[in-house]
GUFITOR-530682 format. One record per residue (C-alpha): x, y, z; residue in one letter. Coordinates in steps of 0.25 Angstrom, whole numbers, plus 5000, padded with zeros to 4 digits. Each point is the difference from the previous one (the first is absolute). Example, Ala and Ser with C-alpha at 12.3 -4.5 7.8 and 13.67 -1.06 7.14 Angstrom:
! GUFITOR-530682
504949825031A;500650144998S;
! end
This chain:
! GUFITOR-530682
546252985437M;500049865004T;500349955014V;501349944995K;500450134993E;499750085013A;500849905008Q;501250024991T;499950154999A;499950025015Y;500949895004N;498949935009I;500349865004K;498649945000T;498850014991K;499149995012K;500550145005T;499650064987I;498649935000R;499850055014D;500350144996W;499049994988I;498949955010L;500350115010R;500050104989F;498649954994K;499450015014E;500550145002E;499550044987K;498649945003V;500050075013D;500450134994F;498950004990Y;499049965010A;500350135008K;500150094988I;498749954993Q;499050055010P;500750145000Q;499950004985M;498649975000A;499650125009K;500850104991Q;499250044988K;500850064989S;499450124992P;499949914988D;499249905008K;499150115005Q;499850054986A;499649874995L;499049975011E;499450144997K;499949974985A;499449865004L;498950065008Q;499750104990E;499949894989A;499149925009E;499150125002L;499950034985K;499649864997I;498950005011K;499550134994A;500049954986L;499349875004N;499050095007T;499850084988L;499849884991I;499049945010D;499250135000V;500050024985A;499549864998E;498950025010E;499550134995Q;500249974985L;499649865000K;501249954992I;501149905002D;501350075000I;500949905006R;500549884991K;499349875004K;501049895003S;500149894990G;499250094990A;500449974985K;500450104990Q;499050024989S;500549954986K;500050104989K;
! end
């Protein structure tokens, strides 16, 4: 709705009144979100907790696999990891 439409719809004499309302509403909205945001950050939803747990497990798995590869390379004296920039052999 435009300012002109609001002026006509609500029988308001000046556009300035509507602009003042819009400005005040924007400030109230910002204040409201500023108050709500920290509260929302403190609360952990079950989904967020599950995702954080899955992330920790995935990071642990990656660390374990990297350690396994390191030990295998050291003990077996072979390169397991792909070297960056290595070219594929042509058949």
